[in-house]
C-alpha positions in Angstrom: 0.0 0.0 0.0 1.3 3.5 -0.8 2.4 5.8 2.0 -0.4 8.3 1.0 -3.0 5.6 1.6 -1.5 4.7 5.0 -1.5 8.3 6.1 -5.0 8.8 5.0 -6.2 5.7 6.8 -4.8 7.1 10.0 -7.3 9.9 9.8 -10.3 7.7 8.8 -12.9 6.6 11.5 -12.9 2.9 12.3 -14.9 0.8 9.8 -14.4 3.2 6.9 -10.9 2.2 5.8 -12.1 0.3 2.7 -13.9 3.3 1.4 -10.9 5.5 2.0 -8.7 3.1 0.0 -11.1 3.0 -2.9 -11.5 6.8 -3.0 -7.7 7.3 -3.0 -7.2 4.7 -5.7 -10.0 6.3 -7.8 -8.1 9.6 -7.8 -5.0 8.2 -9.4 -4.0 9.7 -12.7 -6.3 8.5 -15.5 -3.2 8.4 -17.7 -2.1 5.3 -15.9 -4.0 2.2 -17.3 -6.2 0.3 -15.0 -4.6 -3.0 -14.1 -6.6 -6.1 -14.7 -6.7 -9.6 -13.1 -8.3 -11.9 -15.6 -9.8 -15.1 -14.0 -11.0 -18.1 -15.9 -9.1 -16.5 -18.8 -9.6 -19.1 -21.5 -7.9 -17.8 -24.7 -7.9 -14.2 -23.5 -11.1 -12.8 -25.0 -11.8 -10.6 -21.9 -8.3 -9.2 -21.9 -8.2 -8.6 -25.6 -11.3 -6.4 -25.3 -10.3 -4.6 -22.1 -6.8 -3.8 -23.5 -8.4 -2.4 -26.6 -10.2 0.0 -24.3 -6.9 1.1 -22.7 -6.6 -1.2 -19.7 -3.6 -3.5 -19.0 -3.7 -7.2 -17.9 -1.2 -8.0 -15.2 -2.1 -11.6 -14.4 -4.2 -14.5 -15.8 -5.7 -17.5 -14.1 -6.5 -20.5 -16.4 -6.3 -24.2 -15.8 -6.6 -25.6 -19.3 -3.2 -26.4 -20.8 -4.1 -25.5 -24.4 -5.6 -22.1 -23.4 -2.5 -21.5 -21.2 -0.3 -21.9 -24.4 -2.5 -19.5 -26.3 -2.1 -16.9 -23.5 1.6 -17.4 -23.3 1.9 -16.8 -27.0 0.0 -13.5 -27.0 0.9 -12.3 -23.6 4.4 -13.7 -23.0 5.3 -11.4 -20.2 2.1 -11.7 -18.2 2.1 -14.4 -15.4 -0.6 -17.1 -15.6 -1.8 -18.8 -12.4 -3.0 -22.3 -12.9 -5.8 -22.8 -10.4 -8.3 -20.2 -9.0 -8.7 -22.4 -5.9 -5.1 -21.8 -4.9 -4.7 -18.2 -6.1 -3.9 -15.9 -3.2 -5.1 -12.3 -4.0 -3.8 -10.7 -0.8 -0.5 -9.8 -2.4 -2.1 -8.4 -5.5 -3.1 -4.8 -6.3 -5.4 -4.5 -9.3 -8.1 -2.1 -10.3 -10.3 -4.6 -12.2 -11.1 -8.2 -11.7 -12.8 -9.8 -14.7 -13.9 -13.3 -15.7 -16.6 -15.7 -16.7 -16.8 -18.5 -14.2 -17.7 -21.9 -15.5 -21.3 -22.2 -16.8 -21.8 -26.0 -17.0 -24.0 -26.2 -13.9 -26.2 -23.2 -14.7 -26.5 -23.7 -18.5 -29.9 -24.3 -19.9 -28.5 -27.3 -21.8 -27.8 -29.1 -18.5 -31.3 -30.0 -17.4 -30.0 -31.7 -14.2 -27.6 -28.9 -13.3 -27.4 -27.8 -9.7 -26.5 -24.2 -10.3 -23.9 -22.7 -8.0 -24.0 -25.9 -5.9 -22.3 -27.7 -8.8 -18.5 -28.4 -8.7 -17.8 -26.2 -11.7 -20.1 -23.3 -11.5 -19.6 -23.3 -7.8 -16.1 -21.9 -8.5 -17.9 -18.5 -8.4 -17.3 -18.6 -4.7 -13.5 -18.8 -5.3 -14.0 -15.8 -7.6 -15.8 -14.0 -4.7 -13.0 -14.9 -2.3 -10.5 -13.2 -4.5 -12.7 -10.1 -4.8 -12.7 -9.9 -1.0 -9.0 -10.3 -0.8 -8.1 -7.7 -3.4 -11.1 -5.3 -3.2 -10.8 -3.9 -6.7 -12.4 -0.7 -8.0 -14.4 -2.8 -10.6 -15.6 -6.4 -11.0 -16.8 -7.6 -14.4 -18.6 -10.9 -14.5 -19.9 -12.8 -17.5 -22.0 -16.0 -17.7 -24.8 -17.6 -19.7 -28.2 -15.9 -19.5 -29.7 -18.9 -17.7 -27.7 -17.7 -14.6 -30.7 -15.3 -14.1 -32.8 -18.3 -13.2 -30.1 -20.5 -11.6 -28.1 -18.5 -9.1 -28.2 -14.8 -10.0 -29.6 -13.9 -6.6 -26.8 -15.7 -4.8 -24.2 -14.0 -7.0 -25.6 -10.6 -6.2 -26.0 -11.5 -2.6 -22.4 -12.5 -2.4 -21.3 -9.2 -4.0 -23.5 -7.3 -1.5 -22.0 -9.2 1.4 -18.5 -8.1 0.1 -19.7 -4.5 0.0 -20.3 -4.2 -3.7 -23.3 -2.8 -5.6 -24.0 -4.3 -9.0 -25.7 -3.6 -12.3 -26.4 -6.3 -14.9 -27.7 -6.7 -18.4 -28.1 -9.4 -21.1 -26.0 -8.7 -24.2 -25.7 -10.6 -27.4 -23.2 -11.2 -30.1 -25.5 -9.5 -32.6 -25.6 -6.4 -30.4 -22.0 -5.7 -31.6 -22.6 -6.7 -35.2 -21.6 -10.4 -35.1 -23.4 -13.2 -36.9 -24.8 -15.0 -33.9 -27.1 -14.3 -31.0 -25.1 -15.8 -28.0 -27.0 -14.3 -25.1 -24.9 -13.7 -22.0 -25.5 -11.8 -18.8 -22.9 -9.2 -17.8 -22.4 -7.8 -14.3 -20.4 -4.8 -13.3 -19.9 -4.3 -9.6 -18.3 -1.4 -7.6 -17.7 -0.8 -3.9 -20.8 0.6 -2.3 -18.8 3.7 -1.3 -18.2 4.6 -5.0 -19.6 7.9 -6.3 -23.3 7.6 -6.7 -23.3 9.8 -9.7 -21.6 7.1 -11.7 -23.1 3.9 -10.3 -25.3 1.8 -12.5 -24.5 3.9 -15.7 -21.9 1.7 -17.4 -24.1 -1.0 -19.1 -26.7 1.6 -19.9 -24.2 3.8 -21.7 -23.1 1.3 -24.4 -25.6 2.6 -27.0 -27.1 -0.9 -27.4 -30.9 -1.4 -27.7 -32.4 -3.4 -24.9 -34.2 -5.6 -27.3 -32.7 -6.2 -30.8 -35.1 -5.8 -33.7 -36.4 -8.8 -35.5 -34.5 -7.8 -38.6 -31.2 -7.8 -36.7 -32.0 -11.3 -35.4 -32.8 -12.6 -38.8 -29.6 -11.1 -40.2 -27.6 -12.9 -37.5 -29.3 -16.2 -38.2 -28.8 -15.9 -42.0 -25.1 -14.9 -41.5 -24.6 -17.8 -39.1 -26.1 -20.3 -41.6 -23.9 -19.0 -44.4 -20.8 -19.3 -42.1 -21.6 -22.8 -41.2 -22.2 -23.8 -44.8 -18.8 -22.3 -45.7 -17.0 -24.2 -42.9 -18.7 -27.4 -43.9 -17.5 -27.0 -47.5 -14.0 -26.5 -46.2 -14.1 -29.7 -44.3 -15.6 -31.5 -47.3 -13.2 -30.1 -49.9 -9.9 -29.9 -47.9 -10.4 -32.7 -45.4 -10.2 -30.4 -42.3 -10.5 -32.6 -39.3 -12.8 -31.5 -36.5 -11.0 -33.9 -34.2 -7.7 -32.2 -34.9 -9.3 -28.8 -34.3 -11.4 -29.7 -31.3 -9.2 -28.0 -28.7 -9.1 -24.7 -30.7 -12.9 -24.9 -31.4 -13.4 -25.6 -27.7 -11.3 -22.6 -26.7 -13.2 -20.3 -29.2 -16.6 -21.6 -28.0 -15.8 -20.8 -24.4 -14.4 -17.4 -25.1 -16.3 -14.1 -24.5 -16.9 -11.9 -27.5 -14.1 -9.4 -27.2 -16.1 -6.5 -28.6 -18.4 -6.5 -25.5 -15.7 -6.2 -22.8 -14.1 -3.6 -25.1 -17.3 -1.5 -25.0 -17.6 -2.0 -21.2 -14.0 -1.1 -20.7 -14.4 2.1 -22.8 -17.5 3.1 -20.7 -15.6 2.6 -17.5 -12.6 4.5 -18.7 -14.7 7.3 -20.1 -16.8 7.8 -17.0 -13.9 7.8 -14.6 -11.6 10.4 -16.2 
C-alpha cells in the first residue's frame, strides 16, 4: 500500500478504511492504465477487449493447458496462475477483476444442473473470495443468460456481502454486429462507497438497444447459416478434421466476444476520467 494511503487511513474513522482506500485509488491519474486480473481466462477474450479499451492485464488464471499456451503466445510477459482455488489475492493490487466463471452447472443445456452448488459453477465462490482479498475498483462478470434463473440472486448477494453494488444486463453477439445471438449476462460491480453519480451507468451507456429488432436477429441467423455452410464446405473439400481442431474450437466456443468487454471497458474509462 502506498504511503499516501497509509497516512489517509490514520485519519479515517474505524470501519471506513475500505472506502478510503477506494477513494484514493479512484483519484490516481487517469493516464495510468487500469490493471486487470483476468480469471477463468480461456484464450484471453476478456483481456483482448479490455486492453483495446486502454486497460492493462497484469495476471491471468487459467487451468486448461491448451488455453495457457495461447495466453503465453499472445501475452508472453504476463504471469498465468493455474488454479483459481489456490490463487492468493492478498498480495495483488489491481483495479479490475474480470472473468466468466464456468457455466456448465447453470447452463440451460444441463437439465440436471445444480446451479452454484455444482462443482464447476460453484467456482464462483472462489472468484468472490479473491474479490474480497483484493477489493478492486471494478468487478466484471460474464456468464450464460440462464444464470438469471439459476443463481443470480446468490451472485448478487455474495457481492453485496462483500460490500459491492452491481448492475447487470443481457448482451448478445448480434448487439455488436456479429453473426450469432449468443446471449450472455454481464455484471459490473463497484464498492458501495463509490460515487453515486456514476453507479449503474456503465451498461446503460453502451448505445445498445435493450431488445434487438427482428431484422437484426434474422440477419444474424442468416449470416450464421452462411458461415456454417462455408465451414462445412472447407471440411468436405480440404479434409479439415474437426477432431484435430477440437481444442481450438473448444477454446473459441468458451471465449467471450471481445467487442463486449471492449465496449464495457471504454465506458468505465470514459466515466472515470
